[in-house]
C-alpha positions in Angstrom: -15.0 -60.6 -12.9 -11.9 -58.4 -12.9 -12.6 -57.3 -9.4 -10.1 -59.4 -7.6 -7.3 -59.0 -10.0 -6.1 -55.8 -8.5 -3.1 -55.4 -6.4 -5.0 -55.1 -3.3 -5.3 -52.2 -0.8 -2.6 -50.1 0.4 -0.5 -51.3 3.3 -0.1 -48.9 6.3 3.3 -48.0 6.2 3.8 -45.5 8.4 5.8 -46.0 11.5 4.5 -43.6 14.0 7.0 -44.7 16.8 9.7 -43.2 13.7 8.3 -39.9 14.6 8.6 -40.2 18.5 5.4 -41.2 19.9 4.4 -45.2 20.7 0.8 -46.3 20.2 -1.9 -45.1 22.7 0.2 -41.6 23.7 -1.4 -38.6 23.4 -0.7 -36.6 20.2 0.4 -32.8 21.0 -2.1 -30.2 20.9 -2.5 -28.2 17.3 -0.9 -25.0 17.3 -3.3 -22.0 15.9 -1.0 -19.4 16.2 2.6 -18.6 14.5 5.5 -18.5 17.3 6.8 -15.2 18.7 9.0 -13.5 16.6 11.5 -12.6 19.7 11.6 -14.4 23.1 10.3 -12.7 26.2 12.4 -10.7 28.0 13.3 -11.8 31.5 15.2 -9.2 32.5 14.8 -5.4 32.6 17.5 -3.6 30.6 20.0 -1.6 32.5 19.4 2.1 33.0 21.5 4.3 31.0 24.1 6.2 33.2 23.2 9.8 33.5 25.5 12.4 35.0 27.8 15.6 34.1 30.5 13.0 32.3 27.9 11.3 30.0 26.9 14.7 28.9 30.2 16.0 28.1 30.7 12.6 26.0 27.4 12.5 24.1 28.5 16.5 23.5 31.8 15.6 22.2 30.3 12.6 20.0 27.7 15.1 18.3 30.6 17.6 17.6 32.6 15.0 15.8 30.0 14.0 13.9 29.1 17.0 12.4 32.9 18.1 12.1 33.1 15.2 9.9 30.0 16.2 8.0 31.5 19.8 7.1 34.9 18.3 5.8 35.3 18.5 2.2 36.0 14.4 2.1 32.2 13.8 3.1 30.5 12.0 0.5 26.8 12.1 0.6 24.8 8.7 -0.5 22.7 9.9 -3.5 18.6 9.3 -3.2 17.5 6.8 -5.3 14.2 7.8 -7.2 12.0 4.6 -7.9 10.7 4.0 -11.3 10.9 6.3 -14.4 9.9 10.0 -14.1 10.3 13.2 -16.3 13.1 15.7 -15.5 11.2 18.2 -14.4 13.5 21.0 -14.9 13.2 20.4 -18.9 9.6 19.9 -19.0 9.5 23.6 -16.9 12.3 25.2 -19.7 9.9 23.8 -22.4 7.0 25.0 -21.3 8.3 28.7 -20.7 9.7 28.1 -23.9 6.8 27.7 -25.6 8.6 25.4 -28.2 6.2 22.7 -28.5 7.0 18.9 -28.6 10.8 18.7 -29.2 13.3 16.0 -28.5 15.5 18.1 -26.7 12.8 18.8 -24.5 12.0 15.1 -23.6 14.3 13.9 -21.6 13.4 10.8 -19.5 15.1 8.9 -17.0 14.6 5.4 -16.4 15.8 3.2 -13.5 
């Protein structure tokens, strides 16, 4: 009769008071949806100032931006292309020259 030689039942070691609740107290409700990403806005944003002075400053800002873009020192960021693709100019040249499959005409660019 080996049934009595075990270590016994597991003791209830979790203390609910350690979490912040006492015996008999109502546990909090179950949350069924995630919390909102941003808090509710209690105050409306202040409306923008409009008038002749603000329109003039906006025009100056836009003119300064365009002037800076037209300068020779302005460097545009290149667009990144995703994945591997054929260089279309070389493909068109190979088709126009009708040379068939040539190592010179198969240039692949890989990211």
